[in-house]
N, C-alpha and C positions, 0 to 999 in steps of 0.2 A: 736669483733671488738676494731684497733688499739686506743690506749689511744689518742690523738691527743697532740702535743708538741706543744702551744702556748707564739713563737718566740715570738707575741708582747706584751702581759702577763710579759713574762719574761725581756725581755729588757725595760721592763716600771719601772718596780725591780728594775733591775740593774740603769736606767738611775737617778732611788732615790739616790740612791748614789750618782752614779758621781757630781750630781748637791750639792752635797753635801762637795763632797770632790774639785768639782771647786769655790762655794764660801769658802770654808777658805783657797783658794791657793791665792784666792784674797782682803780678808782680810791679809795673812799673809803676801803680797805680792806686792802691791798692783798698781796690775794690774790684767784680766783676761785672763786662760792660751788662747792664741790662734791657730789659724791652718789656714794654708792658701789652697786654694783650688784654682789647674789650668788646668784651660781646655781648649783643641786646638781642634777650630774647632765647628763640630751646627750639631751631633753627636746627636739624637733626646735620645738616653737610656739615653747617659752621662749627658744630658742638667738634664735629669728627677732625675736624682742618682747625682748630684751634691747639684738641690734644695736640696732633701730632707735630705744633709747632713749636709749641708748649716743652714736650717732647724733645725736640733737635734742639731745647737752650738749655737745657740739661746734659745732654751730649757731652754739646759742646763746651762746657764752659762759659756759657749765657746766664747771668739773673736772668729769668721770670717776673712778670709783676700779673697773676691774671683778674680779671674784675669781670665777671659774669654778673649782669643786667640784666630786671624783670623784661617783660616784650611791653609792658605799660610803661616805662620809667620815660620820661618827661624830658623834648632837646632839651629841656635849659639843665636839665641835675647833668648830662650826658656833659653838653661842652662845660661843665663847672667842672667833672672829672678829671677835660680834656687840659685845662687849666694849671687846677696843679699837676699832672705829670707834665705839661712842660716847663714847668715847678722846680722840679724832684730831681734834687741834682744823681741819684741813680738813674737815673731813666736815661737813654744812650737810646731812645728809637719808643715809637708808640708804632701799635697800629688798630684802627678799630674795623674788626669784621665785617665787612659785609655779604650780603644785602641790610639794611638793618631798614626797621619797621617803617611803617608809608609813611607815619605823624612826625618823624626825625628823618629832616633832608640832609640828605646824603654829603650837599654840595658841600652846609654852612660845616657837620663834621670837620671834615678835610680841608678846609679852609683855615680853621680852629687848629692848628696838629701845626707848627711850627717846624717851616721848612726845614732845618738841620736835625729835627729826634723824625722830619716824614720816612718809619721802614722803607714802606710800600715805596715810596717816589708816585702818590698820584697828587699832592701838593700840587697846586697850580705853578708855584717857581721853579718847584721839579721838573712839571712839564717841560716851562719855558725855556729851564738851560734842553733838553736836549735836541728843543726846536734847533737851540740856535748853539751847539757844537760847547755848552759850560760843563764845567764838575759841577758836577747835580751826585742827589740819590733818583738808581734805576730803577723805573719799575718791574717786579722783581720777577714774571714768569720774563717779557720778550727779554731784560735780560735774561734771565738763562736758559730761553732758545738760541742766544748768538752764542753762550759754551757750549750748549749740543753741534749745532751745526760747526762749529773749529774742532769740535772732537773728535768730527772724521777726515780730520788734518784738507780740504778743502781748501781751498782761499774762495771767499766770501764776494770779491773784488770782480768786477769786470761781469759777479754773473744776474742774469734777471732774476728777483726775488719777490712773488708776489703772497701776498698776503691776506689772507679772504677773512674781514672781518674788519672791522671799522672802530672797533668801543677804543670807551677811553683810555681800557687798563691792559688792555692787549695789543690791539691792531694796526690803531694810529702809534703808536710808543715804539710798539715793533718793527715799522717803518723807519723810523726815523731813524732806529740803531741801526738796520740794514743800511740806512742810505750814510749814515757815518762810518759804517766799513766797507765802502764806493759800490757797492750792491747797484742796478736800477733796480728802481720799485715798484711795480703797479701794485694800486692798494684797490680790491673789487668787495663787495654788497649784495643785499639784497635788491637794489637798484639794476644790476651789473645786468645789460644784454648779452645772453651768448658768455657768460660764465666761462665754459668750459673751453676755450680757445684759448683765454687768462691761464689756466691753470697748467694747459699743454705746452705752452714756451717756456714755461718756469722752471731754472733752474734750482731756484731751492725754494719751497712751494709748503708757507704757513700756515694751519686748517685755523680755526677759532669762531664758526660760527654757531655754534652751540645745539646742530645736527648731528643727529647720530647715523654716523655713515655716511653722509653725504657725499664726500670724495671717492669720486670709485675710479676701478683701475684705467679704462678710457679715459678719465679726465687726466691724469697723470702724462709725465717725459718723459722717457723711458730716457735710465739713469741720474735724475733727478732726488735731493736730500729732498726730504717729504716730515715738515713736523709737525705732531696734528696732537695740539692744544685740548682738545675735545673732550669734557667729565660729565661724558650720559650713561643715560643707564635701560635700556633695553633688557624686559624680563630677569629685570635685578640684577641686573648683570652692566658694566663697563665699560664702559666703550667709547673710540671717540667719534672725532667727525670725520676721521677718513676711514676706507670700507679696509680692513689691514689685512685681510684673507687675500682683495684684488692688487692693495698695494706690493705688497713685498714681493707681488710677481715682474713688477713695473718699476720701484726708484732703484735708484743704486745703494739709501740711505736711508733710515725711517723706523720714526721713533712709537716704544709704542704705548699703550694706555692701556692701563694702566702705568708705570714705571720708567717713566720718556719724560715729558714734560715735570708732571708735578713735583718729585724729590729735589728739581733745580730751580723750583719756584721756592718752598721751607727757606734751600740751601743760601739762595741769594737777599732771603731776606734777613738770615744771618748773619752774611758777608754787610752791607748795608746797616749795619744794625753796631759791631765795631766799628767797623769804618764811621757811625757818624763817631762813638765813645772819642777812640783818638784823635777822629776832625776836632771837638771839642775843646778837648784838652791840650792840644798843639796850636792852633787855632790862633 
């Protein structure tokens, strides 16, 4: 049976260090590091995510600024708010909760956030930094995935890592971060032929397809590390992209859903904000 990679426990450990860093920042500069969270509309899942992020800020010693805008808010007014936050010296990180309403351009909004305040790591400058191996703000979920893999004690270098999913938020940046750790990386997607032939060869398998229990036990290499990014609902219950009951019989290590990648995503958001606060002062 696979060993569970406990994202909650790892997250709690990292947040202890982050709380110390947040306190050091406050003592040194006379204010808390600040994260602005902007939500447009009333998507239930987004509301839960935003509450969790604000609560995590409070527990870690990061000041949160919450902005809840109506679903019919204009794109122009949202961009004006981002400009204001960019210029606010109390705000070190800005997060605009996705998805946005259809009438607002996600690309325009993400591009409007200054790269140095891009707490999510989605700005094109930060995306380019990952591609080129330059210092930059890393996207929260991919950065958390790397920490989860490292927590097993298994070296990433030289391993074959297969990422199932090619989104700009998870799949692509995760592949780049795995390459930076010297893995040999294959990216699969909806057009991949004979997907199982790739996943069965993976020493490290990252599932980010958004389809509940899509990865079955017979698609996993015995002894693999399996990272399940999925957050799906089946009969009202959360489940991942991996069929956990089947996969845990084959894998050496596996993340649960919930309690795996999710807590680490929020933790990396806090890390990005605190690092941004120090960088702004020290550059």
